[in-house]
C-alpha positions as CSV (number, residue, x, y, z in Angstrom):
1,M,49.5,35.6,62.6
2,P,49.7,38.1,59.8
3,N,47.3,41.0,59.4
4,H,46.4,40.2,55.7
5,L,46.1,36.9,53.7
6,V,46.4,36.9,50.0
7,A,45.1,34.1,47.8
8,H,46.6,34.8,44.4
9,P,48.5,32.8,41.8
10,G,51.2,35.4,41.1
11,T,53.4,38.0,42.7
12,S,54.8,41.4,41.9
13,I,57.6,43.5,43.5
14,L,55.1,45.3,45.7
15,M,53.6,41.9,46.8
16,E,57.1,40.5,47.5
17,R,57.8,43.5,49.8
18,A,54.5,43.0,51.6
19,L,55.2,39.3,52.1
20,R,58.6,40.1,53.6
21,S,57.0,42.6,56.0
22,G,55.4,39.8,58.0
23,H,52.0,41.5,57.8
24,V,50.9,39.6,54.7
25,E,50.8,35.9,54.1
26,Q,50.2,34.4,50.7
27,V,48.2,31.2,50.4
28,S,47.6,29.1,47.2
29,A,43.9,28.7,47.6
30,L,41.0,30.9,48.6
31,A,39.8,28.1,50.9
32,E,42.9,28.5,53.0
33,A,42.4,32.3,53.5
34,V,38.6,32.5,54.0
35,P,38.5,30.9,57.5
36,Q,40.9,33.6,58.8
37,S,39.5,36.6,56.9
38,D,37.1,39.3,58.0
39,F,37.1,40.8,54.4
40,V,37.5,39.2,51.0
41,Y,38.5,41.5,48.2
42,T,38.3,40.5,44.6
43,D,38.8,42.3,41.3
44,T,38.0,41.8,37.7
45,W,40.2,39.3,35.8
46,V,39.8,40.9,32.4
47,D,39.8,44.7,31.8
48,M,36.4,46.0,30.7
49,E,37.8,47.3,27.4
50,F,39.0,43.9,26.5
51,Y,36.2,41.8,27.8
52,R,34.3,41.5,24.5
53,D,37.2,42.2,22.2
54,E,37.6,39.2,19.8
55,A,41.3,40.0,19.4
56,Y,41.8,39.5,23.1
57,R,39.6,36.4,23.3
58,E,42.4,33.9,23.8
59,E,43.9,35.9,26.7
60,T,40.4,36.4,28.2
61,E,39.8,32.7,28.2
62,R,43.2,31.9,29.6
63,R,42.7,34.3,32.5
64,I,39.2,32.9,33.2
65,R,40.6,29.3,33.3
66,T,43.5,30.5,35.6
67,M,41.3,32.5,38.0
68,M,38.1,30.4,38.3
69,P,39.5,28.5,41.3
70,F,39.7,31.9,43.1
71,Q,36.1,32.9,42.3
72,V,34.3,34.2,45.4
73,N,31.2,32.0,45.8
74,R,29.2,30.3,48.5
75,Q,31.2,27.1,48.0
76,T,34.6,28.9,48.4
77,L,33.3,30.8,51.4
78,Q,32.6,27.5,53.1
79,G,29.9,28.9,55.3
80,Y,32.0,31.8,56.6
81,A,30.7,35.3,56.3
82,P,33.4,37.8,55.6
83,Y,32.6,41.2,54.2
84,L,32.9,41.1,50.4
85,M,34.7,43.8,48.5
86,H,35.1,44.5,44.7
87,D,36.4,47.8,43.2
88,M,33.9,47.7,40.3
89,P,33.1,47.2,37.5
90,V,32.2,43.6,38.2
91,H,31.7,40.7,35.8
92,P,29.0,38.8,37.8
93,G,29.5,35.1,37.7
94,F,33.2,35.3,37.1
95,E,35.3,36.8,39.9
96,I,32.3,36.8,42.3
97,E,29.0,34.9,42.3
98,E,26.2,37.3,41.3
99,E,24.1,36.6,44.4
100,L,26.9,37.5,46.7
101,I,27.2,41.0,45.1
102,E,23.7,41.8,46.5
103,S,24.2,39.9,49.8
104,E,24.1,41.5,53.2
105,R,27.8,40.9,53.6
106,S,28.6,42.7,50.4
107,I,30.1,46.2,50.8
108,V,30.7,46.6,47.1
109,Y,28.4,49.5,46.6
110,R,29.5,51.3,49.7
111,Q,33.1,50.9,48.5
112,A,32.2,52.3,45.1
113,E,30.6,55.3,46.8
114,N,33.6,56.0,49.0
115,R,35.8,55.8,45.9
116,M,33.6,58.4,44.2
117,Y,34.1,60.9,47.1
118,A,37.9,60.3,47.1
119,Q,38.0,60.9,43.3
120,M,35.9,64.1,43.7
121,A,38.2,65.4,46.3
122,L,41.3,64.6,44.1
123,I,39.7,66.5,41.2
124,L,38.9,69.5,43.5
125,H,42.5,69.4,44.7
126,L,44.0,69.3,41.2
127,L,41.8,72.2,40.1
128,G,43.0,74.2,43.1
129,L,39.4,74.4,44.5
130,G,39.9,72.2,47.6
């Protein structure tokens, strides 16, 4: 069994390499991945700068239609309790059900805090202070 499962509608060069490695398996539905997953990681479907941009409205709606089957919610989790991750900022009710962001299995805020420390260390390194 692979170390990582990915429920995603598309692929990239990096994903193709990961799939060939044998450590990652791609499935077509979140429901297939959840029973085998200790962690579920989701990300925003529409970049924050475009989310309310009327010129980008058609693309926003297309992405939402495409991605809603991959929304992390109580129904798609099917009673399983993996840790829930999101790299922030989040659009509650789209990529993840709002109640799940605050649930005991959510590590969203801890993840954001860890990223902050990594970014601070990178800045110190780039400034020659670290």
